[in-house]
N, C-alpha and C positions, 0 to 999 in steps of 0.2 A: 503493499500498501504503500504510495505514496504520497508527499505532505498537500498535494493537491486533491486527492481524493477524501471521501467522505464515506464514515460508515454508521452501516444503523443495524441492530441486531432485531428478530422478530421472532414473539415465543408464544405459540398459544398455550391460554391459561385455563385451566379448570376440566381437564381431559386425560385420561391416559398417555403414560409413555407414548405408545405405539400410536393410537389416535392422536399426539400429539404430531409427532413424526409424521404421519402419514399428510394432514393439516398444512406443516410446514413446507412437505415435498409437493402440495397441488399451487399451493399460495407460490414457491420459488419458479414453476412452468409457466403461471400465469402474469410472474413480472417479467421473465424473459421470453414472453411469447411474440413478445415484437422487436425481436434484436436487439436491446438496445444495449447501449455500450458501458454495462456493468456485470460484476463477477455477483454470484450466488450460491454460493454453500451449506449445506447441512451441517449442522454441529451439536453434538452429544451437548446437551443442558447441564448432566452431571456427568463427566468426565466417567464416574466408575461404572454409568448404566450400561444396559449391554440393548438400547435403541440403538439405531441409526442415525440420529441426531433430528431431535425434534427443537432444535435454534437453527433460524435462516440468515446467516450473517451475511449483511448485503454489501459490497461494495461499490463505488460509483465517482467517475471523477465531477468536480464542484462543476456540472456542466449540466444547466436546464433541460435538457430533454433525457436526459438520463435520472437526476433524480423524478422529474415527474413521472419516468415511465416505475418507477420505484412506487407514488402516488398512487399512479391508478391502477397498479396489480395488487395494492394492497387493496382499491377501492373495490374492483371486481369481484375481489376474493369474499369481505365483508360482506358484497352484494348477497352472493350465492352462500354463506352462512351465517345469517341472520342473526343466529342464537351463541353462535362462538365469542368467545374473548380472546384479545388479543396484548401484549405491550410490545410497544415499540420503541429501539430505545437511541439514544445518538451518543451514551456513554454521561453525555451532561445531563441529559433530558429524557425523562419517562412520560412515557403516553398509555393509557390501559383505556381499551376501549371495549363495552361488554354488549353482546345484545342489539349492534345498531340492525337501522330498515335498511332497504335498499337506495331508496332517499338520501338517507342519513350518510352512506357509503358514500355514493358520489358527492354529496358536500365536503363530508372530509377529505376526501381524494383530491377536490379543489382545494381545500385550505389548504392541505401538505404542500401541492403543489406548488403552493404560490408560495407558500415558508422555503420551499426549495430552494424556487426562484431565488427572495432575497439574498438564500444564503450562497448560489451559484452567482449571483452579483456582484458581492462583495469581497 
């Protein structure tokens, strides 16, 4: 990761480790669907666990298209899984989203995209 990269972690909450891994893998696929210039890797939330990875680590250059792709992928995933809870962190800030509607997910994606765009501009 270079100094110009932005890293966030996304972790499904309130589900068993196996299900969290499946949800994180699906979210990874949605974020990568449009071939944005990002990397998304599944990691174990607990290094002692036997799961394949319930923590999604996304690294992107501080460029608006990459960061917007993250926001929109998360929004699509939340719209599909409106009963899910997820924690999004950039290391200094953490956002927990619980049981959001499809419309709310689209609004959240737009707000995240704006925040990421502001980060990319600075």
